[in-house]
C-alpha positions, 0 to 999 in steps of 0.5 A, a space after each residue: 453492830 456498835 456494841 460488838 465492834 472490835 477494838 482499833 487495831 492501834 489499841 490491839 498493837 499496844 497491848 500486844 506490844 506491852 505484853 511481849 516486852 514484859 515477857 521479854 524482860 524476865 531473865 533467862 526465859 523471857 526471849 523464848 516465851 516472848 517468841 512463843 507469845 508472838 506465835 500464839 497471839 495472832 491466831 487468838 486475835 483472829 479467832 476473836 475477830 472471826 467469832 465477833 464478826 459471825 455473831 454480829 452477822 447472825 444477830 442481824 439475821 435474827 433481827 430480820 426474822 423476829 418480830 420486835 427484835 432489835 440488835 441495838 436494844 441488846 446494849 441494855 440487856 445485862 443478861 445477854 451481855 454477860 452471857 455474850 462475854 462468857 461465850 466469847 471467852 469460851 469461843 477464843 479457847 476452842 477450835 472444835 466446830 461443834 462446840 463453837 456452834 453450841 456457843 453461837 447458838 447460846 448467844 442467839 437464844 440468849 438475845 431472844 425474847 423468853 430467854 432462860 433466866 440468868 443462872 440457867 444460862 450460865 449453867 448451860 454455858 458451863 456445860 458447853 465449856 466442860 463437855 466435849 463434842 462427843 458429850 453433845 453428840 451422845 446427848 442429842 442422840 439420846 434425846 430422840 434416838 429414833 428421829 436422830 437415826 432417821 435424820 442421818 439415814 441410819 438403818 438398824 438391824 431387826 433386833 429382838 431386844 438389846 441395850 442402849 449401848 448396842 444402839 449407840 454403837 450401831 449409830 456411831 461407828 467411831 464408838 465401836 469397841 470404845 466402851 470405856 470411852 462412851 461409858 464415861 461420856 454417859 456418866 459425865 452427862 448423868 452426873 450433871 443431870 443431863 441423862 436419866 441413866 448412868 449405864 447403857 448396858 441394860 437389856 430391854 425390848 426394842 421399843 425401850 432401846 429407843 426411848 428418850 434418856 434425857 432429863 427436862 434439864 438436858 431438853 432446856 439445854 439442847 433447845 438453848 444450844 440449837 439455832 433459832 434461825 431456820 438454816 
């Protein structure tokens, strides 16, 4: 895809050389920092190139399954271009696969007909940028706990009652004994308008434990970071 082609190697080399030279010219610290830059710059470039290659391939796949969708038309889509640029900057700063996958899916959904409005897309991108993979996992789970548990082959005890906190800890072994951590995750999601409760420590019936806890904003966000292509 012409619009997503990487810069020529020579241009990248020129920028790298100029930056390194500028750092090296700083008295006292220049040499050490220039050496650090030499170590960091290639991995950053590799991240960017892998990201752009992956996006290009996925957009081609989208073109094959969505009637009337053409990759070349995206060059005229200002909203998509803005979303692509924001997502690319965030992707270069990340190594966590769940966040990278959310960013990729956001770009694909931004390219789709009927994509969310400009401001909503930027809000959703900020969510991806600010939240951790655990925020995303917890949000996905509480959108539909029973379905999530079934899809991941989770067997739950025959409770007579309990709380969403018990349900969460029974689902994710890594969160057991980490109440301070998952409480903070839930508060973060609540204050962003993504969860309908700010505490999981409320005793209720078993059907109540499995109720959805996500808001309409969250459901739109989850749709935006889910792949529009059947895997």
